[in-house]
VMD Tcl script that builds the backbone (N, CA, C; Angstrom):
set m [mol new atoms 540]
animate dup $m
set s [atomselect $m all]
$s set {name element resname resid chain x y z} {
  {N N MET 1 A 83.070 46.466 41.016}
  {CA C MET 1 A 82.338 47.258 41.198}
  {C C MET 1 A 81.685 47.513 39.943}
  {N N ARG 2 A 82.131 47.503 38.863}
  {CA C ARG 2 A 81.700 47.836 37.516}
  {C C ARG 2 A 80.633 46.783 37.356}
  {N N LEU 3 A 80.953 45.650 37.321}
  {CA C LEU 3 A 79.861 44.185 37.050}
  {C C LEU 3 A 78.563 44.501 37.957}
  {N N LEU 4 A 78.925 44.708 39.326}
  {CA C LEU 4 A 77.807 44.898 40.246}
  {C C LEU 4 A 76.765 46.135 39.729}
  {N N ALA 5 A 77.503 47.240 39.394}
  {CA C ALA 5 A 76.620 48.340 38.678}
  {C C ALA 5 A 75.944 47.812 37.441}
  {N N VAL 6 A 76.317 47.038 36.657}
  {CA C VAL 6 A 75.737 46.347 35.537}
  {C C VAL 6 A 74.568 45.603 35.908}
  {N N ALA 7 A 74.847 44.748 36.914}
  {CA C ALA 7 A 73.942 43.691 37.393}
  {C C ALA 7 A 72.639 44.341 38.007}
  {N N ALA 8 A 73.097 45.542 38.846}
  {CA C ALA 8 A 71.941 46.184 39.471}
  {C C ALA 8 A 71.076 46.955 38.322}
  {N N LEU 9 A 71.489 47.242 37.419}
  {CA C LEU 9 A 70.962 48.167 36.275}
  {C C LEU 9 A 69.955 47.096 35.552}
  {N N VAL 10 A 70.517 45.864 35.219}
  {CA C VAL 10 A 69.901 44.884 34.347}
  {C C VAL 10 A 68.751 44.305 35.355}
  {N N LEU 11 A 68.844 44.131 36.348}
  {CA C LEU 11 A 67.974 43.279 37.223}
  {C C LEU 11 A 66.842 44.554 38.129}
  {N N GLY 12 A 66.860 45.607 37.349}
  {CA C GLY 12 A 66.156 46.749 38.327}
  {C C GLY 12 A 66.257 46.885 39.306}
  {N N LEU 13 A 67.552 46.985 40.055}
  {CA C LEU 13 A 67.741 47.124 41.356}
  {C C LEU 13 A 68.104 48.701 41.747}
  {N N GLY 14 A 68.229 49.518 40.396}
  {CA C GLY 14 A 68.753 50.761 40.902}
  {C C GLY 14 A 69.511 51.256 39.555}
  {N N ALA 15 A 69.523 52.463 39.222}
  {CA C ALA 15 A 70.233 52.801 37.926}
  {C C ALA 15 A 71.589 53.280 38.559}
  {N N ALA 16 A 72.439 52.763 37.542}
  {CA C ALA 16 A 73.950 53.204 37.416}
  {C C ALA 16 A 74.190 54.466 37.195}
  {N N SER 17 A 74.854 55.360 37.764}
  {CA C SER 17 A 75.027 56.609 37.113}
  {C C SER 17 A 76.543 57.009 37.207}
  {N N PRO 18 A 77.312 57.436 36.132}
  {CA C PRO 18 A 76.741 57.100 34.821}
  {C C PRO 18 A 76.918 55.642 34.601}
  {N N PHE 19 A 76.215 55.199 33.346}
  {CA C PHE 19 A 76.220 53.848 32.853}
  {C C PHE 19 A 77.554 53.410 32.735}
  {N N PRO 20 A 78.077 52.260 33.308}
  {CA C PRO 20 A 79.676 51.884 33.373}
  {C C PRO 20 A 80.076 51.295 32.001}
  {N N LEU 21 A 79.492 51.441 30.813}
  {CA C LEU 21 A 79.903 50.883 29.710}
  {C C LEU 21 A 79.910 51.940 28.514}
  {N N ALA 22 A 80.872 52.334 27.950}
  {CA C ALA 22 A 80.898 53.320 27.004}
  {C C ALA 22 A 81.019 52.636 25.854}
  {N N ILE 23 A 79.953 52.288 25.118}
  {CA C ILE 23 A 79.750 51.471 24.112}
  {C C ILE 23 A 78.906 52.122 22.898}
  {N N GLN 24 A 78.984 52.127 21.667}
  {CA C GLN 24 A 78.426 52.757 20.614}
  {C C GLN 24 A 78.670 51.593 19.462}
  {N N ALA 25 A 77.510 51.331 18.816}
  {CA C ALA 25 A 77.419 50.539 17.634}
  {C C ALA 25 A 78.455 50.976 16.643}
  {N N ASP 26 A 79.433 49.945 16.303}
  {CA C ASP 26 A 80.429 50.605 15.368}
  {C C ASP 26 A 80.786 49.188 14.589}
  {N N PHE 27 A 80.386 48.833 13.413}
  {CA C PHE 27 A 80.750 47.532 12.866}
  {C C PHE 27 A 80.589 47.758 11.399}
  {N N ASP 28 A 81.311 47.123 10.553}
  {CA C ASP 28 A 81.270 46.948 8.997}
  {C C ASP 28 A 81.654 45.687 8.750}
  {N N LEU 29 A 80.531 44.768 8.453}
  {CA C LEU 29 A 80.443 43.362 8.244}
  {C C LEU 29 A 79.485 42.766 7.217}
  {N N ILE 30 A 79.546 41.418 7.166}
  {CA C ILE 30 A 78.674 41.054 5.963}
  {C C ILE 30 A 77.554 40.072 6.563}
  {N N ASP 31 A 76.228 40.315 6.124}
  {CA C ASP 31 A 75.278 39.435 6.685}
  {C C ASP 31 A 75.068 37.983 6.195}
  {N N GLN 32 A 74.198 37.423 6.344}
  {CA C GLN 32 A 74.026 36.040 5.910}
  {C C GLN 32 A 73.560 36.010 4.315}
  {N N THR 33 A 73.331 37.130 3.910}
  {CA C THR 33 A 73.065 37.119 2.341}
  {C C THR 33 A 74.219 37.607 1.759}
  {N N GLY 34 A 75.500 37.768 2.366}
  {CA C GLY 34 A 76.543 38.274 1.603}
  {C C GLY 34 A 76.361 39.831 1.427}
  {N N ALA 35 A 75.616 40.492 1.798}
  {CA C ALA 35 A 75.531 41.907 1.690}
  {C C ALA 35 A 76.414 42.588 2.868}
  {N N ARG 36 A 77.082 43.635 2.618}
  {CA C ARG 36 A 77.766 44.318 3.555}
  {C C ARG 36 A 76.536 45.066 4.651}
  {N N VAL 37 A 76.722 45.034 5.839}
  {CA C VAL 37 A 75.989 45.739 6.785}
  {C C VAL 37 A 76.972 46.412 7.687}
  {N N THR 38 A 76.521 47.856 7.854}
  {CA C THR 38 A 77.227 48.521 8.841}
  {C C THR 38 A 76.309 48.922 9.874}
  {N N ASP 39 A 76.842 49.689 10.901}
  {CA C ASP 39 A 75.916 49.887 12.045}
  {C C ASP 39 A 75.100 51.208 11.351}
  {N N GLU 40 A 75.526 51.852 10.443}
  {CA C GLU 40 A 74.712 53.038 9.861}
  {C C GLU 40 A 73.102 52.316 9.180}
  {N N ASP 41 A 73.690 51.316 8.471}
  {CA C ASP 41 A 72.488 50.605 7.826}
  {C C ASP 41 A 71.368 50.204 8.951}
  {N N LEU 42 A 71.553 49.924 10.083}
  {CA C LEU 42 A 70.582 49.389 11.078}
  {C C LEU 42 A 70.059 50.964 12.008}
  {N N ALA 43 A 70.638 52.012 11.674}
  {CA C ALA 43 A 70.250 53.264 12.231}
  {C C ALA 43 A 68.793 53.320 12.331}
  {N N GLY 44 A 68.394 53.785 13.204}
  {CA C GLY 44 A 66.976 54.120 13.226}
  {C C GLY 44 A 66.120 52.875 13.783}
  {N N ARG 45 A 66.757 51.870 14.233}
  {CA C ARG 45 A 66.016 50.591 14.638}
  {C C ARG 45 A 66.780 50.318 16.078}
  {N N PRO 46 A 65.897 49.973 17.076}
  {CA C PRO 46 A 66.695 49.399 18.253}
  {C C PRO 46 A 67.040 48.098 17.970}
  {N N ILE 47 A 68.273 47.541 18.418}
  {CA C ILE 47 A 68.851 46.538 18.241}
  {C C ILE 47 A 69.069 45.508 19.544}
  {N N ALA 48 A 68.766 44.380 19.407}
  {CA C ALA 48 A 69.217 43.126 20.551}
  {C C ALA 48 A 70.323 42.573 19.820}
  {N N LEU 49 A 71.454 42.624 20.397}
  {CA C LEU 49 A 72.485 42.145 19.852}
  {C C LEU 49 A 73.333 41.074 20.659}
  {N N PHE 50 A 73.742 40.075 20.082}
  {CA C PHE 50 A 74.589 39.045 20.783}
  {C C PHE 50 A 75.681 38.681 20.013}
  {N N PHE 51 A 76.943 38.377 20.731}
  {CA C PHE 51 A 77.938 37.529 20.083}
  {C C PHE 51 A 78.108 36.457 20.451}
  {N N GLY 52 A 78.304 35.559 19.283}
  {CA C GLY 52 A 78.184 33.949 19.473}
  {C C GLY 52 A 78.837 33.408 18.269}
  {N N TYR 53 A 78.528 32.118 17.895}
  {CA C TYR 53 A 78.853 31.362 16.746}
  {C C TYR 53 A 77.924 30.194 16.420}
  {N N ALA 54 A 77.818 29.965 15.095}
  {CA C ALA 54 A 76.908 29.126 14.744}
  {C C ALA 54 A 77.077 27.749 15.453}
  {N N THR 55 A 78.201 27.121 15.572}
  {CA C THR 55 A 78.316 25.887 16.210}
  {C C THR 55 A 78.427 25.693 17.647}
  {N N CYS 56 A 78.112 26.705 18.270}
  {CA C CYS 56 A 78.243 26.996 19.815}
  {C C CYS 56 A 77.016 26.250 20.497}
  {N N GLU 57 A 77.504 25.023 21.148}
  {CA C GLU 57 A 76.449 24.217 21.926}
  {C C GLU 57 A 76.572 24.457 23.647}
  {N N SER 58 A 76.770 25.885 23.875}
  {CA C SER 58 A 76.812 26.478 25.109}
  {C C SER 58 A 75.886 27.666 25.282}
  {N N ILE 59 A 76.353 28.867 25.502}
  {CA C ILE 59 A 75.510 29.988 25.811}
  {C C ILE 59 A 74.790 30.430 24.731}
  {N N CYS 60 A 75.193 30.104 23.611}
  {CA C CYS 60 A 74.314 30.767 22.285}
  {C C CYS 60 A 73.224 29.893 22.230}
  {N N THR 61 A 73.026 28.625 22.644}
  {CA C THR 61 A 72.189 27.900 22.570}
  {C C THR 61 A 70.994 28.169 23.690}
  {N N VAL 62 A 71.345 29.248 24.603}
  {CA C VAL 62 A 70.303 29.872 25.677}
  {C C VAL 62 A 70.008 31.110 25.025}
  {N N ALA 63 A 70.981 31.737 24.927}
  {CA C ALA 63 A 70.639 33.470 24.415}
  {C C ALA 63 A 69.970 33.695 23.215}
  {N N LEU 64 A 70.280 32.828 22.051}
  {CA C LEU 64 A 69.697 33.099 20.934}
  {C C LEU 64 A 67.961 32.768 20.839}
  {N N PRO 65 A 67.826 31.474 21.479}
  {CA C PRO 65 A 66.367 31.064 21.622}
  {C C PRO 65 A 65.540 31.916 22.482}
  {N N ARG 66 A 66.187 32.363 23.599}
  {CA C ARG 66 A 65.522 33.325 24.589}
  {C C ARG 66 A 65.317 34.712 24.057}
  {N N MET 67 A 66.087 35.119 23.087}
  {CA C MET 67 A 66.008 36.413 22.439}
  {C C MET 67 A 64.694 36.247 21.595}
  {N N ALA 68 A 64.759 35.250 20.756}
  {CA C ALA 68 A 63.558 34.888 19.984}
  {C C ALA 68 A 62.315 34.915 20.543}
  {N N GLU 69 A 62.222 33.978 21.647}
  {CA C GLU 69 A 61.134 33.923 22.623}
  {C C GLU 69 A 60.559 35.236 23.208}
  {N N ALA 70 A 61.489 36.157 23.448}
  {CA C ALA 70 A 61.221 37.735 24.014}
  {C C ALA 70 A 60.506 38.063 22.939}
  {N N LEU 71 A 60.944 38.251 21.807}
  {CA C LEU 71 A 60.455 38.686 20.607}
  {C C LEU 71 A 58.914 38.206 20.077}
  {N N GLU 72 A 58.713 37.020 20.469}
  {CA C GLU 72 A 57.314 36.372 20.453}
  {C C GLU 72 A 56.581 36.714 21.462}
  {N N ILE 73 A 56.945 36.963 22.820}
  {CA C ILE 73 A 56.268 37.609 23.776}
  {C C ILE 73 A 55.849 38.876 23.427}
  {N N LEU 74 A 56.700 39.860 22.841}
  {CA C LEU 74 A 56.373 41.098 22.679}
  {C C LEU 74 A 55.461 41.358 21.434}
  {N N GLY 75 A 55.410 40.269 20.447}
  {CA C GLY 75 A 54.508 40.268 19.446}
  {C C GLY 75 A 54.726 41.534 18.569}
  {N N ARG 76 A 53.652 42.031 18.187}
  {CA C ARG 76 A 53.638 42.924 17.136}
  {C C ARG 76 A 54.408 44.361 17.755}
  {N N ASP 77 A 54.238 44.714 18.958}
  {CA C ASP 77 A 55.146 45.546 19.753}
  {C C ASP 77 A 56.478 45.514 19.458}
  {N N GLY 78 A 57.193 44.157 19.344}
  {CA C GLY 78 A 58.808 43.957 19.176}
  {C C GLY 78 A 58.979 44.110 17.699}
  {N N ALA 79 A 58.295 44.359 17.003}
  {CA C ALA 79 A 58.610 44.361 15.428}
  {C C ALA 79 A 59.684 45.402 14.980}
  {N N PRO 80 A 59.601 46.495 15.770}
  {CA C PRO 80 A 60.737 47.360 15.377}
  {C C PRO 80 A 62.292 46.869 15.738}
  {N N ILE 81 A 62.439 45.778 16.887}
  {CA C ILE 81 A 63.541 45.355 17.268}
  {C C ILE 81 A 64.177 44.475 16.270}
  {N N GLN 82 A 65.524 44.796 16.037}
  {CA C GLN 82 A 66.309 44.036 15.134}
  {C C GLN 82 A 67.093 42.887 15.888}
  {N N PRO 83 A 66.758 41.831 15.909}
  {CA C PRO 83 A 67.827 40.797 16.645}
  {C C PRO 83 A 69.020 40.551 15.456}
  {N N VAL 84 A 70.233 40.682 16.242}
  {CA C VAL 84 A 71.535 40.568 15.492}
  {C C VAL 84 A 72.265 39.586 16.251}
  {N N MET 85 A 73.069 38.772 15.666}
  {CA C MET 85 A 74.074 38.155 16.092}
  {C C MET 85 A 75.445 38.180 15.406}
  {N N ILE 86 A 76.505 38.743 15.926}
  {CA C ILE 86 A 77.761 38.901 15.219}
  {C C ILE 86 A 78.567 37.711 15.856}
  {N N THR 87 A 79.172 36.980 14.815}
  {CA C THR 87 A 80.000 35.901 15.074}
  {C C THR 87 A 81.449 36.082 15.770}
  {N N VAL 88 A 81.816 35.290 16.473}
  {CA C VAL 88 A 83.088 35.441 17.215}
  {C C VAL 88 A 84.158 34.563 16.223}
  {N N ASP 89 A 83.509 33.601 15.331}
  {CA C ASP 89 A 84.221 32.527 14.703}
  {C C ASP 89 A 84.307 32.818 13.017}
  {N N PRO 90 A 84.708 34.100 12.717}
  {CA C PRO 90 A 84.478 34.440 11.253}
  {C C PRO 90 A 85.241 33.333 10.376}
  {N N GLU 91 A 86.223 32.476 10.624}
  {CA C GLU 91 A 86.679 31.591 9.821}
  {C C GLU 91 A 85.517 30.513 9.208}
  {N N HIS 92 A 84.881 30.083 10.291}
  {CA C HIS 92 A 83.769 28.956 10.013}
  {C C HIS 92 A 82.331 29.526 9.596}
  {N N ASP 93 A 82.247 30.784 10.259}
  {CA C ASP 93 A 80.842 31.548 10.172}
  {C C ASP 93 A 80.754 32.227 8.926}
  {N N THR 94 A 80.674 31.721 7.736}
  {CA C THR 94 A 80.409 32.181 6.494}
  {C C THR 94 A 79.211 32.779 6.216}
  {N N PRO 95 A 79.034 33.735 5.442}
  {CA C PRO 95 A 77.561 33.956 5.138}
  {C C PRO 95 A 76.540 32.771 4.801}
  {N N ALA 96 A 76.978 31.536 4.136}
  {CA C ALA 96 A 76.243 30.502 3.884}
  {C C ALA 96 A 75.927 29.710 5.096}
  {N N VAL 97 A 76.896 29.739 6.184}
  {CA C VAL 97 A 76.668 28.990 7.398}
  {C C VAL 97 A 75.474 29.634 8.241}
  {N N LEU 98 A 75.967 31.035 8.325}
  {CA C LEU 98 A 74.915 31.849 9.025}
  {C C LEU 98 A 73.529 31.854 8.278}
  {N N ALA 99 A 73.469 31.705 6.947}
  {CA C ALA 99 A 72.051 31.623 6.397}
  {C C ALA 99 A 71.268 30.568 6.686}
  {N N GLN 100 A 71.908 29.506 7.210}
  {CA C GLN 100 A 71.349 28.308 7.715}
  {C C GLN 100 A 71.189 28.285 9.219}
  {N N ALA 101 A 72.083 29.021 9.917}
  {CA C ALA 101 A 72.005 28.979 11.355}
  {C C ALA 101 A 70.677 29.998 11.790}
  {N N MET 102 A 70.786 31.032 11.441}
  {CA C MET 102 A 69.875 32.045 12.048}
  {C C MET 102 A 68.476 32.028 11.898}
  {N N PRO 103 A 67.869 31.412 10.788}
  {CA C PRO 103 A 66.485 30.953 10.973}
  {C C PRO 103 A 66.142 29.883 11.957}
  {N N ARG 104 A 67.081 29.076 12.452}
  {CA C ARG 104 A 66.817 28.259 13.469}
  {C C ARG 104 A 66.292 28.970 14.681}
  {N N TRP 105 A 66.837 30.110 14.966}
  {CA C TRP 105 A 66.468 30.866 16.117}
  {C C TRP 105 A 65.173 31.943 15.754}
  {N N HIS 106 A 65.178 32.532 14.729}
  {CA C HIS 106 A 64.020 33.310 14.443}
  {C C HIS 106 A 64.365 33.913 13.256}
  {N N GLU 107 A 63.143 34.124 12.282}
  {CA C GLU 107 A 63.204 34.496 11.067}
  {C C GLU 107 A 63.947 35.704 10.859}
  {N N ARG 108 A 63.769 36.509 11.920}
  {CA C ARG 108 A 64.149 38.075 11.644}
  {C C ARG 108 A 65.724 38.154 12.054}
  {N N PHE 109 A 66.180 37.199 12.561}
  {CA C PHE 109 A 67.810 37.182 13.017}
  {C C PHE 109 A 68.710 37.732 11.814}
  {N N VAL 110 A 69.376 38.530 12.072}
  {CA C VAL 110 A 70.411 38.749 11.305}
  {C C VAL 110 A 71.937 38.545 11.616}
  {N N GLY 111 A 72.433 37.553 10.925}
  {CA C GLY 111 A 73.711 36.918 11.452}
  {C C GLY 111 A 74.859 37.811 10.578}
  {N N LEU 112 A 75.903 38.280 11.428}
  {CA C LEU 112 A 76.792 39.024 10.840}
  {C C LEU 112 A 78.350 38.388 10.912}
  {N N THR 113 A 79.059 38.780 9.951}
  {CA C THR 113 A 80.568 38.033 9.922}
  {C C THR 113 A 81.149 38.992 8.914}
  {N N GLY 114 A 82.466 38.460 8.983}
  {CA C GLY 114 A 83.456 39.359 7.728}
  {C C GLY 114 A 84.824 38.707 8.071}
  {N N ASP 115 A 85.669 39.474 7.703}
  {CA C ASP 115 A 87.201 38.960 7.946}
  {C C ASP 115 A 87.570 39.239 9.216}
  {N N ARG 116 A 88.475 38.419 9.906}
  {CA C ARG 116 A 89.041 38.493 11.165}
  {C C ARG 116 A 89.167 39.820 11.951}
  {N N ALA 117 A 89.784 40.766 11.045}
  {CA C ALA 117 A 90.137 42.126 11.427}
  {C C ALA 117 A 88.682 42.830 11.690}
  {N N ALA 118 A 87.565 42.651 10.755}
  {CA C ALA 118 A 86.492 43.324 10.912}
  {C C ALA 118 A 85.776 42.928 12.073}
  {N N VAL 119 A 85.779 41.764 12.559}
  {CA C VAL 119 A 84.995 41.027 13.558}
  {C C VAL 119 A 85.557 41.390 14.746}
  {N N GLU 120 A 86.861 41.363 14.678}
  {CA C GLU 120 A 87.816 41.840 15.921}
  {C C GLU 120 A 87.662 43.463 16.089}
  {N N ALA 121 A 87.236 44.206 15.195}
  {CA C ALA 121 A 86.870 45.708 15.573}
  {C C ALA 121 A 85.595 45.670 16.106}
  {N N ALA 122 A 84.693 44.777 15.627}
  {CA C ALA 122 A 83.203 44.892 16.240}
  {C C ALA 122 A 83.383 44.333 17.561}
  {N N MET 123 A 84.208 43.316 17.877}
  {CA C MET 123 A 84.475 42.837 19.265}
  {C C MET 123 A 84.878 43.937 20.389}
  {N N ALA 124 A 85.772 44.454 19.696}
  {CA C ALA 124 A 86.534 45.822 20.512}
  {C C ALA 124 A 85.404 46.878 20.661}
  {N N ALA 125 A 84.600 47.298 19.817}
  {CA C ALA 125 A 83.669 48.353 20.009}
  {C C ALA 125 A 82.684 47.827 21.106}
  {N N PHE 126 A 82.398 46.738 21.334}
  {CA C PHE 126 A 81.556 46.174 22.430}
  {C C PHE 126 A 82.178 45.633 23.558}
  {N N GLN 127 A 83.557 45.715 23.690}
  {CA C GLN 127 A 84.349 45.155 24.838}
  {C C GLN 127 A 84.051 43.616 24.835}
  {N N VAL 128 A 84.222 42.846 23.868}
  {CA C VAL 128 A 83.782 41.745 23.980}
  {C C VAL 128 A 85.307 40.938 23.536}
  {N N GLU 129 A 85.393 39.512 24.324}
  {CA C GLU 129 A 86.600 38.909 24.161}
  {C C GLU 129 A 86.235 37.520 23.724}
  {N N ALA 130 A 86.784 36.741 23.149}
  {CA C ALA 130 A 86.603 35.350 22.528}
  {C C ALA 130 A 87.964 34.734 22.607}
  {N N THR 131 A 87.959 33.631 23.102}
  {CA C THR 131 A 89.119 32.848 23.136}
  {C C THR 131 A 88.815 31.449 22.975}
  {N N VAL 132 A 89.672 30.626 22.065}
  {CA C VAL 132 A 89.511 29.190 21.752}
  {C C VAL 132 A 89.929 28.574 22.913}
  {N N VAL 133 A 89.145 27.474 23.497}
  {CA C VAL 133 A 89.214 26.769 24.856}
  {C C VAL 133 A 89.736 25.503 24.395}
  {N N ALA 134 A 89.175 24.867 23.224}
  {CA C ALA 134 A 89.053 23.480 22.809}
  {C C ALA 134 A 88.612 23.418 21.288}
  {N N THR 135 A 88.554 22.107 20.891}
  {CA C THR 135 A 87.956 21.769 19.709}
  {C C THR 135 A 87.042 20.650 19.907}
  {N N ASP 136 A 85.891 20.793 18.890}
  {CA C ASP 136 A 84.931 19.697 19.085}
  {C C ASP 136 A 85.597 18.481 18.370}
  {N N PRO 137 A 84.877 17.334 18.284}
  {CA C PRO 137 A 85.218 16.018 17.854}
  {C C PRO 137 A 85.529 16.272 16.381}
  {N N VAL 138 A 84.858 17.150 15.595}
  {CA C VAL 138 A 85.247 17.399 14.100}
  {C C VAL 138 A 86.059 18.433 13.932}
  {N N GLY 139 A 86.815 18.867 14.967}
  {CA C GLY 139 A 87.857 19.879 14.844}
  {C C GLY 139 A 87.688 21.449 14.744}
  {N N ASN 140 A 86.305 21.729 14.831}
  {CA C ASN 140 A 85.797 23.008 15.171}
  {C C ASN 140 A 86.075 23.722 16.356}
  {N N PRO 141 A 86.471 24.967 16.424}
  {CA C PRO 141 A 86.831 25.533 17.741}
  {C C PRO 141 A 85.765 25.635 18.570}
  {N N ILE 142 A 85.820 25.622 19.832}
  {CA C ILE 142 A 84.952 25.955 20.962}
  {C C ILE 142 A 85.589 27.092 21.486}
  {N N TYR 143 A 84.592 28.293 21.639}
  {CA C TYR 143 A 85.063 29.484 22.237}
  {C C TYR 143 A 84.664 29.553 23.617}
  {N N ALA 144 A 85.304 30.408 24.542}
  {CA C ALA 144 A 84.665 31.026 25.542}
  {C C ALA 144 A 84.645 32.633 25.194}
  {N N HIS 145 A 83.462 33.052 25.285}
  {CA C HIS 145 A 83.157 34.590 24.629}
  {C C HIS 145 A 82.111 35.285 25.337}
  {N N GLY 146 A 82.245 36.584 25.466}
  {CA C GLY 146 A 81.260 37.489 26.096}
  {C C GLY 146 A 79.841 37.079 25.801}
  {N N SER 147 A 79.135 37.190 26.831}
  {CA C SER 147 A 77.855 36.684 26.748}
  {C C SER 147 A 76.506 37.705 27.016}
  {N N PHE 148 A 76.925 38.993 27.046}
  {CA C PHE 148 A 75.904 39.891 27.185}
  {C C PHE 148 A 74.840 39.986 26.121}
  {N N ILE 149 A 73.609 40.382 26.232}
  {CA C ILE 149 A 72.789 40.584 25.188}
  {C C ILE 149 A 72.771 42.324 25.418}
  {N N TYR 150 A 73.196 42.703 24.152}
  {CA C TYR 150 A 73.391 44.406 24.196}
  {C C TYR 150 A 72.100 45.140 23.740}
  {N N PHE 151 A 71.112 45.919 24.374}
  {CA C PHE 151 A 70.334 46.700 23.916}
  {C C PHE 151 A 70.592 47.854 23.467}
  {N N LEU 152 A 70.677 48.364 21.938}
  {CA C LEU 152 A 71.135 49.496 21.612}
  {C C LEU 152 A 69.791 50.169 20.947}
  {N N GLY 153 A 69.875 51.415 21.303}
  {CA C GLY 153 A 68.697 52.235 20.575}
  {C C GLY 153 A 68.910 52.558 19.336}
  {N N PRO 154 A 67.995 53.298 18.844}
  {CA C PRO 154 A 67.819 53.755 17.284}
  {C C PRO 154 A 68.940 54.585 16.720}
  {N N ASP 155 A 69.761 55.028 17.705}
  {CA C ASP 155 A 70.927 56.013 17.566}
  {C C ASP 155 A 72.175 55.020 17.796}
  {N N GLY 156 A 72.203 53.809 18.061}
  {CA C GLY 156 A 73.079 52.819 18.170}
  {C C GLY 156 A 73.906 52.873 19.486}
  {N N ALA 157 A 73.459 53.854 20.256}
  {CA C ALA 157 A 73.900 53.932 21.763}
  {C C ALA 157 A 73.356 52.871 22.546}
  {N N LEU 158 A 74.298 52.388 23.460}
  {CA C LEU 158 A 74.155 51.541 24.558}
  {C C LEU 158 A 72.879 51.832 25.497}
  {N N ARG 159 A 71.800 51.163 25.634}
  {CA C ARG 159 A 70.803 51.397 26.463}
  {C C ARG 159 A 70.964 50.651 27.735}
  {N N SER 160 A 71.275 49.271 27.520}
  {CA C SER 160 A 71.403 48.529 28.764}
  {C C SER 160 A 72.064 47.223 28.456}
  {N N VAL 161 A 72.129 46.173 29.150}
  {CA C VAL 161 A 72.903 44.939 28.589}
  {C C VAL 161 A 71.882 44.117 29.617}
  {N N ALA 162 A 71.955 42.595 29.201}
  {CA C ALA 162 A 71.259 41.585 30.060}
  {C C ALA 162 A 71.794 40.359 29.828}
  {N N PRO 163 A 72.184 39.645 30.809}
  {CA C PRO 163 A 72.799 38.335 30.800}
  {C C PRO 163 A 71.787 37.525 30.075}
  {N N PRO 164 A 72.193 36.500 29.376}
  {CA C PRO 164 A 71.369 35.459 28.670}
  {C C PRO 164 A 70.623 34.482 29.436}
  {N N VAL 165 A 70.810 34.362 30.548}
  {CA C VAL 165 A 70.401 33.426 31.507}
  {C C VAL 165 A 68.978 33.957 31.846}
  {N N LEU 166 A 68.608 35.125 31.628}
  {CA C LEU 166 A 67.240 35.445 32.027}
  {C C LEU 166 A 66.292 34.634 31.541}
  {N N GLY 167 A 65.004 34.561 31.888}
  {CA C GLY 167 A 63.941 33.972 31.377}
  {C C GLY 167 A 63.396 34.865 30.163}
  {N N PRO 168 A 62.597 34.237 29.051}
  {CA C PRO 168 A 62.370 34.917 28.040}
  {C C PRO 168 A 61.284 36.241 28.585}
  {N N GLU 169 A 60.477 35.752 29.496}
  {CA C GLU 169 A 59.487 37.033 30.120}
  {C C GLU 169 A 60.213 38.068 30.449}
  {N N ARG 170 A 61.326 38.012 31.424}
  {CA C ARG 170 A 61.973 39.063 31.836}
  {C C ARG 170 A 63.022 39.720 30.545}
  {N N LEU 171 A 63.193 38.980 29.841}
  {CA C LEU 171 A 64.021 39.679 28.860}
  {C C LEU 171 A 63.071 40.429 27.929}
  {N N ALA 172 A 61.956 39.807 27.646}
  {CA C ALA 172 A 60.841 40.916 26.696}
  {C C ALA 172 A 60.705 41.887 27.634}
  {N N GLU 173 A 60.370 41.960 28.987}
  {CA C GLU 173 A 60.203 43.112 29.910}
  {C C GLU 173 A 61.314 44.037 29.653}
  {N N LEU 174 A 62.485 43.541 29.615}
  {CA C LEU 174 A 63.688 44.697 29.590}
  {C C LEU 174 A 63.702 45.142 28.068}
  {N N MET 175 A 63.435 44.406 27.319}
  {CA C MET 175 A 63.459 44.837 25.788}
  {C C MET 175 A 62.505 45.975 25.550}
  {N N ARG 176 A 61.265 45.574 26.013}
  {CA C ARG 176 A 60.272 46.732 26.232}
  {C C ARG 176 A 60.742 48.067 26.891}
  {N N LYS 177 A 61.440 47.944 27.973}
  {CA C LYS 177 A 61.841 48.976 28.823}
  {C C LYS 177 A 62.751 49.888 28.145}
  {N N HIS 178 A 63.853 48.970 27.449}
  {CA C HIS 178 A 65.060 49.936 27.000}
  {C C HIS 178 A 65.112 49.995 25.470}
  {N N LEU 179 A 64.139 48.960 24.598}
  {CA C LEU 179 A 64.386 49.371 23.307}
  {C C LEU 179 A 62.860 49.834 22.644}
  {N N LEU 180 A 61.866 49.881 23.479}
  {CA C LEU 180 A 60.538 50.312 22.802}
  {C C LEU 180 A 59.943 51.804 23.424}
}
mol reanalyze $m
mol bondsrecalc $m
mol representation Tube
mol addrep $m
């Protein structure tokens, strides 16, 4: 039932009342420059947030480019939106790795990492799970992980979620509706 209510809200089929996910931005991590970033540092800006990892060849390669394309579609109107990816693989996604990965998707992307405990705390705040399901040919983990794009208002409160399989036009429409 909960998933159906979320899907109905995302697809514009009707509002769920109350919103079925009690989520508030809560994190204390490190960005791709090595600087500490907390949810309070991003307060006042709408955020499009995704959990993923730099070497992901699955849903991340769909979600992150579509987030970037949606921002491009919004143009100047989308300038207030801060795109963020929080890693689910802090052992491999160091600030240096994220510094190389994030600009591939969009110059405004902020990649966040930290120690395992800090990343798990952020994942818990957003009800995200990640499990290693295999390793790639060079030994890096392959994760099954939560894949919603979270839309957070300037107050850090969850406004909505979107599945990353939506086209960039629809994602831009939802960003405009929930973040601008």
